[in-house]
C-alpha positions as CSV (number, residue, x, y, z in Angstrom):
1,M,0.0,0.0,0.0
2,G,2.9,2.4,0.8
3,A,2.8,6.0,2.0
4,A,-0.4,6.9,0.1
5,G,-2.3,4.1,1.9
6,H,-1.0,5.2,5.3
7,T,-2.1,8.8,4.5
8,D,-5.6,7.6,3.6
9,R,-6.0,5.6,6.8
10,T,-4.8,8.6,8.9
11,A,-7.3,10.9,7.2
12,C,-10.2,8.5,8.0
13,E,-9.2,8.2,11.6
14,D,-10.4,10.5,14.4
15,P,-7.9,12.8,16.0
16,P,-6.5,11.1,19.2
17,F,-8.4,13.4,21.5
18,Q,-11.7,13.3,19.6
19,N,-12.9,10.2,21.5
20,A,-11.2,11.1,24.8
21,P,-13.5,11.5,27.8
22,R,-14.8,15.0,28.3
23,R,-13.6,16.9,31.3
24,R,-16.2,16.9,34.1
25,G,-16.8,19.4,36.8
26,T,-14.9,18.8,40.1
27,Y,-16.0,19.6,43.6
28,A,-13.5,22.5,43.9
29,P,-15.6,25.1,42.1
30,R,-18.7,24.0,44.1
31,L,-16.9,24.2,47.4
32,L,-15.6,27.7,46.6
33,D,-19.1,28.8,45.5
34,G,-20.6,27.5,48.7
35,L,-18.0,29.1,50.8
36,E,-18.5,32.5,49.1
37,A,-22.3,32.2,49.4
38,G,-22.0,31.3,53.1
39,V,-19.7,34.3,53.8
40,I,-22.0,36.6,51.9
41,G,-25.0,35.2,53.8
42,G,-23.1,35.7,57.1
43,L,-22.4,39.4,56.2
44,A,-26.1,39.8,55.4
45,M,-27.0,38.3,58.8
46,L,-24.7,40.7,60.6
47,A,-26.1,43.7,58.7
48,F,-29.6,42.6,59.6
49,F,-28.6,42.3,63.3
50,V,-27.0,45.8,63.3
51,L,-30.2,47.3,61.8
52,D,-32.3,45.4,64.3
53,S,-30.2,46.6,67.2
54,L,-30.4,50.2,66.0
55,G,-34.2,49.9,65.5
56,R,-34.4,48.7,69.2
57,H,-32.2,51.6,70.2
58,H,-29.4,49.3,71.3
59,R,-25.8,49.6,70.5
60,W,-24.9,48.3,67.0
61,W,-22.2,46.0,68.3
62,A,-24.6,44.2,70.7
63,I,-24.9,41.0,68.6
64,P,-21.2,40.9,67.5
65,N,-20.2,41.1,71.2
66,L,-22.8,38.5,72.1
67,L,-21.2,36.2,69.5
68,G,-17.8,37.2,71.0
69,S,-19.0,35.9,74.4
70,A,-18.1,32.4,73.0
71,F,-14.5,33.5,73.6
72,Y,-14.7,36.1,76.4
73,G,-17.8,35.0,78.4
74,V,-19.7,37.7,80.2
75,R,-16.9,40.2,79.8
76,A,-18.0,40.6,76.2
77,F,-21.1,42.4,77.4
78,R,-19.1,45.1,79.2
79,M,-16.7,45.6,76.3
80,G,-17.3,48.2,73.5
81,P,-16.7,47.7,69.8
82,G,-13.3,46.1,69.6
83,I,-11.7,42.7,70.0
84,A,-14.9,41.0,71.2
85,S,-16.9,42.4,68.3
86,A,-14.2,41.3,65.8
87,S,-14.1,37.8,67.4
88,G,-17.9,37.5,67.1
89,I,-17.9,38.6,63.5
90,A,-15.1,36.2,62.7
91,L,-17.0,33.4,64.4
92,Q,-20.2,34.2,62.5
93,L,-18.4,34.3,59.1
94,T,-16.6,31.0,59.8
95,I,-19.8,29.2,60.8
96,S,-21.7,30.7,57.8
97,G,-18.9,29.7,55.4
98,I,-18.9,26.1,56.6
99,A,-22.7,26.0,56.3
100,G,-22.5,27.3,52.8
101,V,-20.0,24.6,51.8
102,V,-22.3,21.9,53.3
103,F,-25.2,23.4,51.4
104,A,-23.3,23.4,48.1
105,L,-22.2,19.8,48.5
106,A,-25.8,18.8,49.3
107,L,-26.9,20.0,45.9
108,A,-26.7,16.9,43.7
109,A,-26.7,19.2,40.6
110,A,-27.4,22.8,39.8
111,P,-31.2,22.9,39.8
112,N,-33.3,25.9,38.6
113,R,-33.2,29.1,40.6
114,L,-36.6,28.7,42.2
115,R,-35.8,25.3,43.6
116,T,-32.4,26.5,44.8
117,T,-34.0,29.4,46.6
118,W,-36.5,27.2,48.5
119,A,-33.7,24.8,49.3
120,G,-31.7,27.7,50.7
121,I,-34.6,28.9,52.8
122,A,-35.1,25.4,54.2
123,A,-31.3,25.1,54.9
124,G,-31.5,28.5,56.8
125,L,-34.3,27.2,59.0
126,I,-32.5,23.9,59.6
127,W,-29.3,25.7,60.4
128,F,-31.2,28.0,62.9
129,A,-32.4,24.9,64.8
130,I,-29.0,23.3,64.8
131,A,-27.2,26.4,65.9
132,Q,-29.6,27.3,68.7
133,R,-30.1,23.7,70.0
134,V,-26.8,22.0,69.3
135,L,-23.9,24.3,68.3
136,F,-24.2,27.4,70.5
137,P,-25.2,25.6,73.7
138,E,-21.8,23.8,73.4
139,I,-19.5,26.6,72.2
140,G,-21.3,29.7,73.4
141,P,-24.1,29.1,75.9
142,L,-24.7,32.9,76.4
143,V,-25.4,33.2,72.6
144,A,-28.1,30.5,72.8
145,R,-29.6,32.1,75.9
146,Y,-29.6,35.8,74.9
147,A,-30.0,35.7,71.1
148,P,-32.9,38.0,70.3
149,E,-36.1,36.5,68.8
150,P,-37.6,36.7,66.3
151,A,-34.6,38.6,64.9
152,T,-32.4,35.5,64.9
153,L,-35.0,33.5,63.0
154,L,-35.4,36.3,60.4
155,A,-31.6,36.6,60.1
156,N,-31.4,32.9,59.3
157,L,-34.1,33.3,56.7
158,V,-32.0,36.1,55.1
159,F,-29.0,33.7,55.2
160,G,-31.0,31.0,53.5
161,V,-32.1,33.3,50.7
162,C,-28.5,34.3,50.2
163,L,-27.5,30.6,49.9
164,G,-30.3,29.9,47.5
165,R,-29.9,32.9,45.2
166,F,-26.2,32.7,44.9
167,P,-25.1,31.9,41.3
168,Y,-23.5,28.4,41.6
169,R,-21.4,28.1,38.5
170,V,-20.4,24.4,38.5
171,E,-22.8,23.2,35.8
172,S,-22.3,26.2,33.5
173,D,-18.5,25.9,33.7
174,T,-18.7,22.2,32.8
175,I,-20.8,22.9,29.8
176,R,-18.5,25.7,28.7
177,L,-15.4,23.4,29.0
178,E,-17.2,20.6,27.0
179,T,-18.3,23.1,24.3
180,E,-14.8,24.5,23.9
181,S,-13.4,21.0,23.7
182,G,-15.9,20.1,21.0
183,Q,-15.1,23.3,19.0
184,S,-11.4,22.5,19.1
185,A,-11.9,19.0,17.9
186,N,-14.1,20.2,15.0
187,A,-11.5,22.8,14.0
188,V,-8.8,20.1,13.8
189,A,-11.1,17.7,11.9
190,S,-11.9,20.4,9.4
191,E,-8.2,20.7,8.5
192,I,-7.9,17.0,7.7
193,P,-8.6,16.2,4.0
194,G,-11.7,14.2,3.4
195,R,-12.9,14.6,7.0
196,D,-16.4,15.9,7.7
197,P,-16.2,17.9,11.0
198,T,-19.9,17.3,11.7
199,R,-19.4,13.5,12.0
């Protein structure tokens, strides 16, 4: 057959990467999205608490210091805005970030926005129950005892909405990677004589 036959066989064969498995999305983007959503939700909760405190004519740092009582005990109530407030804010953002990661991992796929929003609200309510009945009684009993109601419940609803409305990008990134891979394969196939790129 010779060189001509070898060239014909090569032209009829698919490029080596044409039949390679497509790259699938990993957990890393989903984890980062969940962490970001959780931190944003935690900031929204803190903003809600500040507004609620001002509306009640309390000091704006009342809830951050209450959270800081997990580290400083009753001393946090006598401290002004400072290290106790910063510690409470850091604790809130850490817990919210972890909750966001758990929520992101719990999503089997990226559902539509309405379903994600309701799932986020449900997650916020579940997290409220866990935090008030399990977490804070262990790490900060004063938080569980003196957390204002219904402000804490409403703040967790705000947190849940932030979780549900955040744009999780895992599915869209995977589709984009696969599309780019397919376009590259078609471009190479179009350069091979006798090869139909649509096949």
